[in-house]
N, C-alpha and C positions, 0 to 999 in steps of 0.2 A: 081563707079556707076554714071550714068547720072541723071540729075534732072528729076523729074516725077511730072505730074499733077495727083491728086487723089481726089476721093470722098469717104467720110466715113459717114456711116449712123448708127444710133443706136436707138432702141426703149427703152425708159426709163422704168425700172422696177418700180413697185409701192412700193418698200421696203423703199424708202426714202434715200437710200444710194447714195453717189456721184458716178457717172459713169466716167470711163476713156475711151472715144471713140477711142483713138488710141492704147489702150492696155497698160498694165503695162510695164514700162521701155522704152516707146517711146515718143518722138523721141530719137534715140540713140545719144550718145555724139557727134558723127561725123555728125549729121543731124540737120537741122533746118526746121521747118514747117512754111510756110507763108500762113495763112488762109485768103482766100478772102471772103468767105461767110459762115455764120452760119444761117441756117433756122430751125425754130422750129414750131411745130404744136401740139395742144392739144385739146382734147374734152372738157376740163375744162378751168379754168382761173388761173392757177398757175403763180408765178413768176419763172424765170429761172436765176440761178447764174452760170456764167462760171468763173472758177478760173485757173490762169496760174501761176505755181510755187508758190502756196499757197497765191497768191494775187488775190483779186477779180478784174477781168478784165471787166466783164459785169454783171450787175444786172438789169434784165428787169422789166418793169412795168408788171402788170398782163396781161397775154395773153388774146386775144379775142378767145372765144371758136370756134373751127373748122376753124380757119384762120391761114395760114402760115405767120410767121413774120420773117423778116431779122433782126438779132441782131447786125450786124457789119455796121459801117459807114466808116471804113477804115481797111486795113489789120491788122491782129493780128499775131505777131511773137511768136512762141514757140521754144525756143532754146533747143539744145540737152541736155539731162539729166534732163529736167524739165517735169512736168506732167500737162496736161490739164484735168480738171474735169468739169462735168456738173451736176447740182443738181436742182431738181424741188422742189418747196415749198410744194407740196402736195403728200400724200402717198395713195390717193384713186385710184379709177379706171381710173381717168383722167390722164393717163401717157402722157409724151411728146415724140414726135418723133424728133430727132436731126439729121441734115445733115450738113456736112462741105465740102466745095470745097477748095482745098489747093495745094500748090506747095511744094514738098519735095526737099530741097537743100542738096546735099551731099558734105561733106568736100572735097576739092581738085577739084571740078567740075568748079566752077566759083569764081572769086574774083574781086570785083569792076567792074563788067560788062565784064571782059576779061577772056578768057579761060586760065587755067593753065595746064601745062603738068602734068599728073598724074603719 
């Protein structure tokens, strides 16, 4: 499979449970996600925690209400078999909207910048 650019968006539930924006079991073991941008918006002022493979990768300051905020200053890599989760500090009606722009790299497509025969 060829490398693909993707956008994933998710509207945080107000249950307080961590969300997996790429779904359970993604990225697959044979894939790697290189996330270029994580944008969040909220009607309230929660903090947002982004966890990569059970390690806190991003813990934002309190968001400014009704303002979209970029959480990344450099790309975030999620290797195959790991899970990315997003958690809002609040469970009230001020849910967050999360959007990520990313490049999906498939095993066998590219290696050190050069094409490998599949």
